[in-house]
C-alpha positions as CSV (number, residue, x, y, z in Angstrom):
1,M,17.6,-37.3,-1.7
2,R,18.8,-33.8,-1.8
3,E,17.6,-33.4,-5.5
4,L,14.0,-35.1,-4.7
5,V,13.6,-32.8,-1.6
6,T,14.9,-29.9,-4.0
7,F,12.2,-30.5,-6.6
8,C,9.6,-30.9,-4.3
9,A,10.5,-27.9,-2.2
10,G,10.7,-25.5,-5.3
11,E,9.3,-26.8,-8.2
12,H,6.2,-29.1,-7.4
13,V,3.0,-27.9,-8.6
14,N,1.3,-28.5,-5.6
15,R,1.9,-25.7,-3.0
16,H,0.9,-28.4,-0.3
17,V,4.1,-30.2,-1.0
18,R,6.4,-27.5,-1.9
19,A,5.7,-26.0,1.8
20,G,6.7,-29.5,3.0
21,G,9.7,-29.6,1.1
22,L,10.9,-26.4,2.5
23,Q,10.3,-27.6,6.4
24,L,12.2,-30.9,5.3
25,F,14.7,-29.2,3.8
26,G,15.4,-26.7,6.8
27,E,15.9,-30.0,8.8
28,M,18.1,-31.3,6.7
29,I,20.4,-27.9,7.5
30,R,19.8,-28.4,11.2
31,V,20.9,-32.1,11.0
32,E,24.0,-31.5,8.8
33,L,25.5,-28.3,10.5
34,G,22.7,-26.9,13.3
35,N,23.8,-28.7,16.1
36,S,27.5,-28.3,15.6
37,N,27.5,-24.4,15.5
38,G,25.3,-24.3,19.0
39,V,22.1,-24.0,16.9
40,D,18.7,-25.5,18.9
41,S,18.1,-28.2,16.4
42,G,14.1,-27.7,17.4
43,T,13.9,-23.7,16.9
44,G,16.8,-22.7,14.6
45,V,17.7,-20.1,17.1
46,D,21.4,-19.4,18.5
47,S,22.0,-21.0,21.8
48,H,24.8,-18.4,22.3
49,S,25.2,-15.3,20.7
50,N,28.4,-15.7,18.7
51,S,27.8,-19.5,17.9
52,N,28.0,-19.3,14.1
53,S,30.8,-16.7,13.7
54,D,33.2,-19.4,12.8
55,S,30.6,-21.8,10.9
56,M,32.3,-24.7,9.0
57,W,29.4,-23.8,6.2
58,D,30.9,-24.3,3.0
59,F,29.2,-21.9,0.4
60,D,30.8,-23.4,-2.6
61,S,28.8,-26.7,-1.7
62,P,26.0,-28.3,-3.8
63,L,23.8,-27.8,-0.3
64,T,24.5,-24.1,-0.9
65,T,23.4,-24.2,-4.5
66,S,20.2,-25.9,-3.7
67,T,19.4,-24.1,-0.8
68,L,19.4,-20.7,-2.5
69,R,17.6,-22.1,-5.4
70,V,14.9,-23.3,-3.1
71,L,14.7,-20.2,-1.1
72,R,14.6,-17.7,-4.2
73,S,11.6,-20.0,-5.0
74,G,9.9,-20.0,-2.0
75,L,10.1,-16.5,-0.6
76,S,8.4,-15.2,-4.0
77,D,5.9,-18.1,-4.2
78,N,2.4,-16.7,-5.2
79,W,0.8,-19.0,-2.0
80,S,1.3,-17.5,1.6
81,Q,1.9,-20.8,3.1
82,V,4.6,-21.6,1.2
83,R,6.4,-18.2,1.5
84,M,5.9,-18.8,5.4
85,A,7.9,-22.2,5.1
86,A,10.4,-20.3,3.0
87,S,10.6,-17.5,5.8
88,V,11.3,-20.2,8.5
89,M,13.9,-22.5,6.4
90,L,15.7,-18.6,5.6
91,R,16.1,-18.1,9.6
92,T,17.3,-21.4,9.9
93,F,20.1,-20.9,7.0
94,I,21.0,-17.8,8.6
95,N,21.6,-19.3,12.0
96,C,23.4,-22.6,10.7
97,S,25.7,-20.7,8.2
98,G,26.4,-17.8,10.2
99,V,26.1,-16.1,6.7
100,D,24.9,-12.8,8.4
101,K,28.4,-12.5,10.2
102,R,30.8,-13.9,7.6
103,D,32.8,-11.1,5.8
104,D,34.4,-13.3,2.9
105,D,32.7,-12.3,-0.7
106,K,31.0,-15.3,-1.1
107,A,29.1,-15.2,2.1
108,K,28.2,-11.5,0.6
109,S,27.4,-12.7,-2.5
110,V,24.5,-15.2,-1.0
111,M,22.9,-12.8,1.3
112,R,23.0,-10.3,-1.7
113,D,21.1,-12.9,-3.4
114,L,18.5,-13.3,-0.6
115,I,18.0,-9.5,0.2
116,P,15.5,-8.4,-2.1
117,A,13.0,-11.2,-1.2
118,M,13.6,-10.5,2.6
119,V,13.0,-6.4,2.3
120,F,9.9,-7.5,0.4
121,N,8.4,-9.9,2.5
122,R,8.2,-7.7,5.5
123,F,5.2,-5.9,3.8
124,Y,3.3,-9.2,2.6
125,L,-0.6,-9.0,3.5
126,A,-0.6,-12.3,5.7
127,D,0.6,-11.5,9.1
128,G,2.3,-14.4,9.8
129,V,4.7,-14.2,6.7
130,R,5.0,-10.3,7.6
131,L,5.9,-10.7,10.9
132,Y,8.2,-13.3,10.7
133,S,9.8,-11.6,8.1
134,Q,10.1,-8.5,10.1
135,E,12.0,-10.3,12.5
136,N,14.4,-12.3,10.1
137,W,15.5,-8.5,9.0
138,K,16.0,-7.7,12.6
139,I,18.1,-10.6,13.2
140,L,20.0,-9.8,10.1
141,T,20.8,-5.9,10.9
142,K,20.8,-6.2,14.8
143,I,24.4,-6.0,14.8
144,N,25.6,-3.2,12.9
145,N,22.0,-1.4,12.7
146,N,22.6,-1.4,8.9
147,G,19.2,-1.8,7.2
148,I,19.3,1.2,5.2
149,E,22.8,0.8,4.0
150,L,22.1,-2.9,2.8
151,V,18.8,-1.6,1.1
152,G,20.9,1.2,-0.3
153,K,23.8,-1.3,-1.5
154,N,21.2,-3.6,-3.2
155,L,19.1,-1.3,-5.1
156,D,20.3,-2.9,-8.6
157,L,18.7,-6.2,-7.1
158,I,15.5,-4.6,-5.0
159,V,13.8,-2.4,-7.7
160,P,14.2,-5.4,-10.7
161,F,12.6,-7.7,-7.8
162,Y,9.8,-5.2,-6.6
163,K,8.9,-4.6,-10.2
164,K,8.7,-8.6,-10.8
165,M,6.4,-8.5,-7.8
166,A,4.3,-5.8,-9.2
167,T,3.5,-8.2,-12.4
168,S,2.2,-11.0,-10.4
169,N,-1.4,-12.8,-10.6
170,N,-1.5,-12.4,-6.9
171,H,-3.7,-9.3,-6.0
172,V,-1.7,-9.7,-2.5
173,V,1.7,-9.3,-4.4
174,R,0.9,-6.6,-6.2
175,E,-0.3,-4.8,-3.3
176,S,2.9,-5.5,-1.0
177,S,4.9,-4.5,-4.2
178,G,3.2,-1.0,-4.2
179,Q,3.7,-0.9,-0.2
180,A,7.4,-1.8,-0.5
181,F,8.0,0.9,-3.4
182,G,6.8,3.8,-1.1
183,E,9.1,2.4,1.7
184,L,12.1,3.4,-0.7
185,A,10.8,7.0,-1.2
186,I,10.5,7.4,2.4
187,K,13.2,5.8,4.0
188,I,16.1,6.5,1.2
189,G,14.4,9.5,-0.9
190,R,14.1,11.4,2.2
191,N,17.1,10.3,4.5
192,A,19.8,13.1,4.4
193,D,22.2,10.4,5.9
194,A,21.6,8.5,2.5
195,K,22.3,10.9,-0.2
196,V,24.4,8.5,-2.5
197,Y,21.7,6.0,-2.4
198,S,19.0,8.5,-3.0
199,E,21.1,9.7,-6.0
200,A,20.8,5.7,-7.0
201,L,17.2,5.4,-6.5
202,A,16.5,8.7,-8.4
203,K,18.2,7.2,-11.7
204,E,15.9,4.2,-11.5
205,L,12.6,6.4,-11.1
206,E,12.0,7.1,-15.1
207,P,13.2,4.0,-16.4
208,E,12.0,1.4,-13.6
209,I,9.6,2.5,-10.9
210,L,7.1,4.9,-12.1
211,P,6.2,2.9,-14.8
212,A,5.3,-0.2,-12.4
213,L,3.8,2.0,-9.9
214,L,1.7,3.6,-12.7
215,D,0.5,0.2,-13.7
216,L,-0.3,-0.8,-10.3
217,Q,-2.4,2.4,-9.7
218,N,-4.2,0.9,-13.0
219,D,-5.0,-2.1,-11.4
220,E,-8.3,-3.4,-10.8
221,S,-7.8,-4.5,-7.0
222,W,-8.8,-1.5,-5.3
223,P,-6.2,-2.2,-2.7
224,V,-3.4,-2.6,-5.3
225,S,-4.4,0.8,-6.7
226,T,-4.4,2.6,-3.8
227,A,-1.1,1.2,-2.3
228,A,0.7,2.4,-5.7
229,S,-1.3,5.8,-5.2
230,L,0.1,6.3,-2.1
231,S,3.5,5.2,-3.1
232,L,3.5,7.7,-6.1
233,G,2.7,10.5,-3.9
234,D,5.7,9.7,-1.7
235,F,8.0,9.7,-4.7
236,V,6.6,12.8,-5.9
237,L,7.2,14.2,-2.3
238,S,10.8,13.0,-2.2
239,F,11.8,13.3,-5.9
240,P,9.7,16.6,-7.1
241,K,12.3,17.5,-9.9
242,E,12.6,13.8,-11.3
243,C,8.9,13.2,-11.2
244,K,7.9,16.5,-12.9
245,P,7.4,15.3,-16.6
246,S,5.0,12.5,-15.2
247,L,2.9,15.1,-13.2
248,P,0.1,15.6,-15.5
249,L,-0.3,12.0,-15.8
250,L,-0.2,11.5,-12.3
251,I,-2.8,14.2,-11.3
252,D,-5.2,13.0,-13.8
253,R,-5.0,9.3,-12.4
254,W,-5.5,10.7,-8.6
255,M,-8.6,12.8,-9.8
256,D,-10.0,9.9,-11.5
257,L,-9.6,7.9,-8.2
258,I,-11.0,10.9,-6.3
259,G,-14.7,9.9,-7.3
260,S,-13.7,6.3,-6.6
261,Q,-16.6,3.7,-5.3
262,V,-14.4,3.0,-2.3
263,W,-14.1,5.4,0.3
264,S,-10.5,5.1,1.2
265,V,-9.1,5.2,-2.3
266,R,-11.1,8.6,-2.5
267,E,-9.2,9.6,0.9
268,D,-5.8,8.2,-0.2
269,A,-6.1,9.7,-3.7
270,A,-6.2,13.0,-2.0
271,I,-3.5,12.7,0.3
272,S,-1.5,11.9,-2.6
273,L,-2.1,15.2,-4.5
274,G,-1.8,17.1,-0.7
275,K,1.9,15.7,-0.9
276,T,2.1,17.0,-4.4
277,M,1.0,20.2,-3.6
278,L,3.5,20.4,-1.0
279,A,6.4,19.0,-2.9
280,Y,5.8,21.5,-5.7
281,T,5.2,24.8,-3.8
282,H,7.8,24.0,-1.4
283,A,10.1,24.1,-4.6
284,D,8.6,27.2,-6.2
285,A,6.2,29.6,-4.8
286,N,4.9,30.6,-7.9
287,D,4.0,26.9,-9.1
288,R,0.4,26.6,-10.4
289,T,-0.7,22.9,-9.0
290,V,-2.5,24.2,-6.3
291,S,-4.8,26.3,-8.4
292,M,-5.5,23.4,-10.7
293,V,-6.3,21.3,-7.9
294,L,-8.5,24.0,-6.5
295,N,-10.4,24.4,-9.8
296,V,-10.9,20.5,-9.9
297,C,-12.2,20.4,-6.7
298,R,-14.8,22.6,-7.1
299,G,-16.2,21.5,-10.0
300,L,-16.4,17.9,-8.3
301,L,-18.1,19.6,-5.1
302,P,-21.1,20.2,-6.1
303,S,-21.6,16.7,-7.9
304,A,-23.8,15.7,-5.3
305,M,-26.5,17.7,-6.5
306,D,-27.0,15.6,-9.4
307,Q,-27.5,12.1,-7.5
308,L,-30.9,10.3,-7.9
309,A,-33.5,11.0,-5.0
310,M,-34.3,8.2,-2.7
311,T,-35.9,7.5,0.2
312,V,-34.5,5.2,3.1
313,S,-37.1,2.4,2.3
314,E,-36.4,2.6,-1.3
315,W,-32.3,2.4,-0.4
316,K,-32.9,-0.6,1.9
317,R,-35.2,-2.2,-0.9
318,N,-32.5,-2.1,-3.3
319,Q,-29.7,-3.4,-0.8
320,N,-31.6,-6.4,-0.3
321,D,-32.4,-7.3,-3.9
322,A,-30.1,-9.8,-5.0
323,K,-30.5,-9.2,-8.7
324,S,-29.0,-5.6,-8.0
325,H,-25.8,-7.1,-6.7
326,T,-25.6,-9.9,-8.9
327,D,-21.8,-9.6,-11.0
328,T,-21.3,-6.2,-9.2
329,Q,-18.9,-6.7,-6.4
330,L,-15.9,-4.4,-6.1
331,F,-14.6,-5.0,-2.6
332,S,-12.3,-7.9,-1.7
333,C,-13.4,-10.8,0.1
334,G,-10.0,-10.7,2.3
335,S,-8.6,-14.2,0.5
336,L,-5.1,-14.6,0.3
337,A,-5.9,-16.8,-2.6
338,P,-3.9,-15.6,-5.7
339,K,-6.4,-14.0,-8.1
340,G,-6.2,-11.6,-11.1
341,P,-6.9,-10.1,-13.0
342,R,-4.1,-7.5,-13.5
343,R,-4.0,-4.8,-16.5
344,D,-1.2,-5.1,-19.1
345,N,0.8,-2.1,-20.4
346,G,-2.0,-2.2,-23.3
347,G,-4.8,-1.7,-21.0
348,G,-5.9,-5.6,-21.5
349,F,-6.1,-7.9,-18.6
350,V,-4.0,-10.6,-17.9
351,S,-6.0,-13.6,-16.6
352,A,-4.7,-15.7,-13.4
353,G,-6.5,-18.6,-15.4
354,R,-9.3,-18.8,-13.3
355,I,-13.1,-18.7,-14.3
356,A,-14.6,-15.2,-14.0
357,G,-17.2,-14.5,-11.0
358,G,-17.6,-14.0,-7.6
359,C,-15.7,-11.7,-5.2
360,G,-12.3,-12.5,-7.0
361,D,-13.2,-11.1,-10.1
362,C,-12.5,-7.7,-10.4
363,M,-13.4,-7.2,-14.2
364,V,-17.1,-6.3,-12.8
365,N,-18.1,-3.5,-10.7
366,R,-20.6,-0.9,-10.0
367,D,-21.0,2.4,-11.6
368,R,-19.8,5.5,-9.7
369,E,-22.3,7.7,-8.1
370,P,-22.3,11.5,-8.3
371,W,-21.9,12.0,-4.5
372,E,-18.8,9.8,-4.4
373,N,-17.2,12.6,-6.5
374,S,-18.6,15.2,-3.8
375,D,-17.3,13.0,-1.0
376,G,-13.5,12.7,-2.8
377,A,-13.7,16.2,-3.3
378,V,-14.0,17.0,0.7
379,Y,-10.9,14.8,1.2
380,L,-9.3,17.2,-0.9
381,V,-10.3,20.4,0.6
382,R,-8.6,18.9,3.7
383,E,-5.4,18.7,2.0
384,L,-6.1,22.1,0.3
385,A,-6.5,24.2,3.2
386,P,-2.9,24.7,4.4
387,F,-2.5,26.1,0.9
388,L,-5.3,28.6,0.4
389,D,-5.6,32.2,1.5
390,D,-8.2,33.7,3.5
391,K,-11.0,34.1,0.6
392,Q,-10.2,30.6,-0.8
393,V,-10.8,29.1,2.4
394,V,-14.2,31.0,2.6
395,E,-15.3,30.4,-0.9
396,I,-14.6,26.8,-1.0
397,M,-15.9,25.9,2.4
398,G,-19.2,28.0,1.4
399,E,-19.2,25.4,-1.4
400,V,-18.7,22.3,1.3
401,V,-21.8,23.7,3.2
402,A,-23.8,24.3,0.1
403,V,-23.0,20.5,-0.6
404,M,-24.0,19.3,2.7
405,E,-27.7,21.2,2.7
406,G,-28.2,19.7,-0.8
407,S,-27.6,16.3,0.2
408,Y,-30.8,15.2,2.3
409,H,-32.7,13.9,-0.7
410,F,-30.6,10.4,-0.9
411,P,-29.7,8.1,1.9
412,E,-26.0,8.3,1.3
413,G,-25.7,11.8,2.1
414,S,-25.4,11.1,5.8
415,I,-22.1,9.3,4.6
416,L,-20.8,12.5,3.0
417,R,-21.7,14.9,5.8
418,A,-19.8,12.1,8.1
419,T,-16.9,13.1,6.0
420,V,-17.1,16.8,6.2
421,F,-17.5,16.5,9.9
422,T,-14.6,14.1,10.1
423,C,-12.2,16.3,8.1
424,L,-13.3,19.6,10.0
425,P,-11.1,19.0,13.0
426,E,-8.1,18.3,11.0
427,I,-8.6,21.3,8.6
428,C,-9.1,23.4,11.8
429,T,-6.0,22.2,12.8
430,S,-3.9,23.1,9.4
431,L,-5.7,26.9,9.4
432,Q,-4.8,26.9,13.3
433,I,-7.7,27.4,16.0
434,K,-7.9,31.1,15.4
435,R,-8.3,31.4,11.9
436,F,-10.4,28.6,11.5
437,K,-12.9,30.1,14.2
438,N,-12.9,33.3,12.6
439,L,-13.1,32.1,8.8
440,V,-15.1,28.7,8.7
441,L,-16.5,27.6,12.4
442,E,-19.5,30.1,11.7
443,L,-20.4,28.5,8.0
444,F,-20.7,24.9,9.6
445,L,-22.8,25.7,13.0
446,P,-26.1,25.5,11.5
447,E,-25.3,21.8,9.8
448,I,-23.7,20.7,12.8
449,V,-26.7,21.9,15.1
450,R,-29.0,20.5,12.7
451,T,-27.3,16.9,12.3
452,L,-27.0,17.1,16.5
453,E,-30.8,17.6,16.5
454,S,-31.5,14.7,14.1
455,S,-30.6,12.6,16.7
456,R,-34.2,12.9,18.8
457,R,-36.0,11.5,15.6
458,G,-34.0,8.6,14.9
459,G,-30.6,9.6,14.7
460,M,-28.3,9.7,11.3
461,D,-25.1,8.0,10.8
462,E,-23.1,11.1,11.1
463,T,-24.7,12.3,14.7
464,N,-21.8,10.7,16.6
465,I,-19.1,12.3,14.3
466,S,-20.7,16.0,14.7
467,R,-20.4,15.7,18.4
468,L,-16.8,14.8,17.8
469,C,-16.4,17.6,15.9
470,V,-17.9,20.1,18.1
471,R,-15.9,18.8,20.8
């Protein structure tokens, strides 16, 4: 019976059978030891706080071997419902076996085997899997509050697991991998109390982490790409010395994403460049990263001037033309179904074995438009502001105003101007109010007034944002 359930839960080709097998396996664990250890057979939750501290679970038993086998498979399955069923079974196993409270070597070895997937699934896109996995982690660490220690001691297993997930044919898994890597940079790389783990993480950067994240950044699924971009920025900020050899490539990648068709990708690339400037300016006052980014930003800002003129009626007609949108989607429908493709190391695509076409086909996209370079450059100006002197601030803000004035010949110009109005309050904060008023405010007043007055003539997309900016 156990062999049959193990096969169904871990190896069956049908995901529904795997999910059902995991549920049945959890019931087998409850029946065998749950009731005798004070575990509610319906929920798998402890009926008293120390009920499983003296568990009779035998970690050398065939049941343990089968349990670990199906958990390893289920917790890294491509399908969300299978991961969810495995997460529920994992909690049952923890509660029934008392593995989190036992101090013997065998119990520690079992937990060490499960920790990489437990940590990873806290970032899974599906709400049920993510929230349930976060609660599982709280249960595991609530006694000693030792989450960072558990991760640090198991980096040798966690990093390879994250790297394996980064090569998945499921875009959701790849996106989660990018986010999970970023947590390592923040929670361990910047934690003064985790210096020994930070040093171990630094050793994994060059051979393992950076190549994995660079591959993810080159992914054809934009949520995957932007998650990797943000994580790379976090690693540069946490480990500037170790990331220095890869800096030219990283900056080129971020600069390319500044002109992406997706606004959040543009903004996240700018945020990562801001972290990079902070990291190297803090380490070396003479570092030229800021001047390099500033020069590129100035080159991108005027791009909107080259946007083809188009009336609103022409734009709407194009939006409603089915032929204009056939095979040109870039954005995701939100489906959690596994779908590719992902790039391999040679720049080619690794297919998920599906027929091309539809919103899951990331090999088709529309061409970038000039105004998107300007829009991304505005986000970059926001990140540059804290590092510029008064003369540079006045010059770059004057160029932003010029772009706004020259963006009325195409409908997307309202989006570009809205981005400027959204960024201005943050620029004001970074420059400090008095400096902003003396250097910048007067430059933007004509555009703010012009936008507010446009609301009397039917309004524009950026009107409400400009009002917020005025406040």
